[in-house]
C-alpha positions in Angstrom: 63.5 58.2 159.3 60.8 55.6 158.3 58.8 58.5 156.5 61.9 59.6 154.1 62.2 56.6 152.7 62.6 56.8 148.2 61.6 54.5 145.9 64.7 53.0 143.7 64.7 54.1 140.2 62.9 52.1 137.2 63.8 51.1 134.0 61.8 50.9 131.4 62.5 47.8 128.9 61.1 46.4 126.0 60.0 43.1 125.6 60.2 40.9 122.4 57.5 37.9 123.0 57.6 36.8 119.2 59.2 33.9 117.9 61.9 35.5 115.8 63.1 37.1 118.8 63.8 33.2 120.6 65.1 32.2 117.2 67.6 34.9 117.4 68.6 34.3 120.7 69.5 30.2 120.5 71.4 31.1 117.3 73.1 33.5 119.1 75.0 30.6 121.1 76.2 27.6 119.2 77.8 24.9 121.7 81.5 24.8 120.7 81.5 20.8 122.3 79.7 18.7 124.9 77.9 20.7 127.5 79.7 18.4 130.6 83.3 17.7 130.2 83.5 14.1 129.9 86.0 13.8 133.2 83.8 15.2 135.2 80.8 13.6 134.4 83.1 10.7 135.1 84.3 12.0 138.7 80.2 12.8 139.0 79.6 9.2 138.7 82.6 8.0 140.7 81.6 10.3 143.6 77.8 9.5 143.3 78.7 5.4 142.9 80.2 5.8 147.0 76.9 5.2 148.0 76.4 2.1 146.5 79.3 0.7 148.8 76.4 1.2 152.4 73.5 -0.1 149.5 75.3 -3.4 149.1 76.4 -4.3 152.5 72.8 -5.1 153.5 72.9 -7.6 150.8 75.6 -9.2 151.4 74.6 -10.3 155.1 72.6 -12.9 153.1 76.3 -14.7 152.3 78.9 -13.0 155.2 76.7 -14.5 158.1 75.8 -17.5 157.3 80.0 -17.7 156.1 80.9 -16.5 159.5 79.3 -19.1 161.1 80.8 -21.7 158.4 84.0 -20.8 159.3 83.9 -20.4 163.1 82.2 -23.4 163.6 84.0 -25.6 160.8 80.7 -26.7 159.8 81.7 -27.8 156.3 84.5 -30.4 157.5 82.0 -31.8 160.8 79.6 -32.5 157.7 81.7 -34.1 155.9 82.8 -36.0 158.5 79.4 -37.7 159.0 79.1 -39.0 155.9 79.8 -42.7 155.8 83.3 -43.4 154.5 84.1 -39.8 155.4 87.4 -38.4 157.3 
């Protein structure tokens, strides 16, 4: 029933706002090694750089499209035969 709701129990907590409390909290947990394992960092970089393949696809169009015309229509041999003394 909507009128019989009870409030949850509350808990009184003491808050330490002094600088000494913050220093004790930092000193309580010394690091035993690097924060990130080197192998997991390498895997992260490898997976993250997979997107670079699609980013470079547009940049390589400047080379692949003219190269496809050169290969298809034999432009290089045709230009070589036009020169005097060619073919």
